[in-house]
C-alpha positions as CSV (number, residue, x, y, z in Angstrom):
1,M,39.0,-10.1,2.3
2,S,38.9,-10.7,-1.9
3,E,41.1,-13.8,-2.0
4,P,40.7,-15.8,-5.0
5,T,41.6,-19.1,-3.5
6,V,38.2,-18.9,-1.1
7,S,35.2,-20.4,-3.2
8,D,31.7,-19.1,-2.7
9,A,30.8,-21.6,-0.9
10,E,33.5,-21.2,1.8
11,A,32.9,-16.6,1.4
12,L,28.3,-17.0,2.2
13,R,29.3,-19.5,5.1
14,R,31.9,-16.5,6.5
15,L,29.3,-14.4,6.3
16,R,27.9,-14.7,9.8
17,R,30.7,-14.5,11.8
18,D,32.1,-11.9,9.1
19,P,29.7,-9.6,6.9
20,K,33.6,-8.6,4.9
21,A,33.1,-11.8,3.2
22,I,30.6,-10.4,0.8
23,V,33.2,-8.5,-0.4
24,V,34.4,-11.8,-2.7
25,I,31.4,-12.3,-3.9
26,Y,30.0,-8.3,-5.1
27,D,33.7,-8.4,-6.8
28,R,33.3,-11.7,-8.9
29,H,29.1,-12.0,-9.5
30,V,28.5,-7.4,-9.3
31,A,29.6,-7.4,-13.0
32,R,28.1,-10.0,-14.3
33,L,24.6,-9.3,-12.2
34,V,24.5,-6.1,-13.3
35,A,24.4,-6.4,-17.3
36,A,22.3,-9.5,-16.8
37,L,19.5,-7.5,-15.0
38,A,20.2,-4.4,-17.3
39,T,19.3,-7.4,-20.0
40,A,16.5,-8.1,-18.7
41,S,15.2,-4.8,-17.1
42,G,16.7,-2.6,-19.8
43,D,17.1,-0.1,-17.3
44,R,20.9,-0.1,-15.8
45,E,20.2,2.2,-13.6
46,L,17.3,-0.1,-12.1
47,A,19.7,-3.2,-12.4
48,F,22.4,-1.2,-10.9
49,D,19.9,-1.0,-7.8
50,L,18.3,-4.0,-8.1
51,A,21.9,-5.7,-7.7
52,Q,22.2,-3.9,-4.6
53,E,19.9,-4.6,-2.5
54,T,20.5,-8.2,-3.9
55,F,24.2,-8.3,-2.6
56,A,22.1,-6.9,0.1
57,R,20.0,-9.9,0.8
58,A,23.2,-12.5,-0.1
59,L,24.4,-10.1,3.4
60,E,21.2,-10.8,5.3
61,R,20.3,-15.0,4.4
62,G,23.4,-15.8,2.7
63,H,24.5,-17.8,5.2
64,R,22.0,-19.8,4.9
65,V,21.9,-20.1,1.2
66,R,22.7,-24.1,-0.4
67,L,24.4,-23.5,-3.8
68,S,24.8,-25.6,-7.3
69,E,27.0,-28.3,-7.6
70,D,29.5,-26.4,-8.6
71,G,29.3,-24.3,-5.6
72,S,29.0,-20.9,-7.3
73,A,26.5,-18.5,-5.8
74,W,25.8,-17.1,-9.3
75,P,22.7,-19.0,-9.6
76,W,21.3,-17.7,-6.2
77,L,22.1,-14.3,-6.8
78,W,20.4,-14.5,-10.5
79,T,17.7,-15.9,-8.9
80,V,17.5,-13.4,-6.4
81,G,18.2,-10.2,-8.5
82,R,15.8,-12.1,-10.9
83,N,13.0,-11.8,-8.5
84,L,13.3,-8.5,-7.0
85,L,13.1,-7.7,-11.1
86,R,9.6,-9.7,-11.2
87,D,8.9,-8.1,-7.9
88,R,9.1,-4.3,-9.1
89,Q,7.6,-5.5,-12.8
90,R,4.2,-6.2,-10.7
91,R,4.8,-3.2,-8.6
92,D,5.0,-0.5,-11.4
93,V,1.9,-2.6,-13.4
94,V,-0.6,-2.2,-10.2
95,D,1.3,1.6,-9.4
96,V,0.1,2.0,-14.1
97,S,-3.2,0.4,-13.4
98,A,-4.5,2.2,-9.7
99,R,-3.0,5.8,-11.8
100,R,-5.4,4.7,-14.5
101,R,-7.8,3.6,-12.3
102,L,-8.7,7.2,-11.0
103,R,-7.6,8.4,-13.3
104,I,-4.2,10.5,-12.3
105,A,-2.1,11.6,-14.9
106,T,1.5,9.9,-14.9
107,V,4.0,13.3,-14.9
108,P,7.1,12.2,-16.7
109,Y,11.4,13.0,-15.2
110,D,12.4,17.1,-16.7
111,D,15.6,17.7,-14.3
112,Q,15.0,21.1,-16.1
113,A,11.5,20.7,-14.3
114,V,12.7,19.5,-10.6
115,D,15.8,22.1,-11.2
116,E,12.7,24.7,-11.2
117,L,10.6,23.4,-8.5
118,I,13.8,23.1,-6.3
119,A,14.2,26.9,-7.4
120,R,10.9,28.1,-6.0
121,V,10.6,26.4,-3.1
122,D,14.0,28.2,-2.3
123,A,12.7,31.0,-2.7
124,A,10.1,30.0,-1.3
125,D,12.6,30.1,1.6
126,L,14.4,33.1,1.4
127,R,10.6,35.7,0.5
128,G,11.5,37.8,3.5
129,E,15.7,38.1,1.9
130,L,14.1,38.8,-1.1
131,G,11.8,41.2,-0.5
132,A,14.1,43.2,1.3
133,A,16.8,42.8,-1.5
134,L,14.4,43.9,-3.8
135,D,13.3,46.7,-2.1
136,E,17.3,47.6,-1.3
137,L,17.8,47.8,-5.9
138,P,17.5,51.0,-7.3
139,P,13.8,51.3,-8.9
140,E,14.5,50.7,-12.6
141,Q,16.4,47.4,-11.8
142,R,13.8,45.8,-9.2
143,E,11.4,46.9,-12.0
144,A,13.2,45.3,-14.6
145,V,14.4,41.9,-12.5
146,L,10.3,42.0,-11.3
147,A,9.2,42.8,-15.0
148,R,11.3,39.6,-16.7
149,V,11.7,36.6,-13.7
150,V,8.4,37.3,-12.0
151,L,6.4,38.3,-14.9
152,G,8.6,35.7,-17.5
153,N,8.1,39.1,-19.8
154,D,11.0,38.6,-22.9
155,Y,13.8,41.3,-23.5
156,G,12.1,42.3,-27.1
157,R,8.7,43.9,-24.9
158,L,10.6,45.0,-21.5
159,A,12.7,47.3,-23.9
160,E,9.8,48.9,-26.4
161,D,7.7,49.4,-22.8
162,A,10.8,51.3,-21.2
163,R,11.5,53.0,-24.7
164,M,14.5,52.0,-24.7
165,K,17.5,49.4,-26.1
166,E,16.9,45.7,-25.5
167,S,20.9,45.8,-24.7
168,A,20.5,48.2,-21.7
169,V,17.5,46.5,-20.5
170,R,19.3,43.2,-20.5
171,A,22.1,45.1,-18.4
172,R,19.5,46.2,-15.9
173,V,18.3,42.2,-15.4
174,S,21.8,41.7,-15.0
175,R,22.9,44.2,-12.7
176,G,19.8,43.0,-10.6
177,L,20.4,39.7,-10.9
178,R,23.7,40.1,-10.0
179,A,23.3,42.0,-6.6
180,L,20.7,40.4,-5.2
181,R,22.9,37.2,-6.2
182,L,25.9,39.1,-4.7
183,R,22.7,39.9,-1.0
184,L,21.3,36.7,-0.5
185,S,24.9,34.4,-0.7
186,G,26.1,36.7,1.9
187,G,28.4,39.3,-0.2
188,R,30.2,35.8,-1.6
189,P,29.9,35.6,-5.7
């Protein structure tokens, strides 16, 4: 429905009976709106989210909007997007103030920490299976895997304790982890 001859005003009027009319408005204005919100917020991901919310509001309420004299939906879209950004910024200020007052430290987002957390949750879900799989490993592999993965010992220390070369310890851990992975994945590599 992205008819170039359909005006913004006509597309908004059609929304009540044809929700697909939002495509005309979206195609014309989304890039400009995301760019403006990214400039205003300094956050491209937030800008994209706010733009999507803006178009959702246009879909809900657009048929009631009175456009400026030139008939462009841009001023209305920008006003809605800017107001959503301001609301978000106000909420963030309140959140920061409350955390400060309650002495709650914020933890910055960390991809690696999230991956580790997911791995821990997965491990907790697999605890019984993991225990059985560990029990099936040869004793030297089980000890090497537990010492390296669970206790976090480095390979050099493990090699010293076992009085063997570090490469041999690495091989034991690697073979043990491979065997666990195969067992826990149902034999799929």
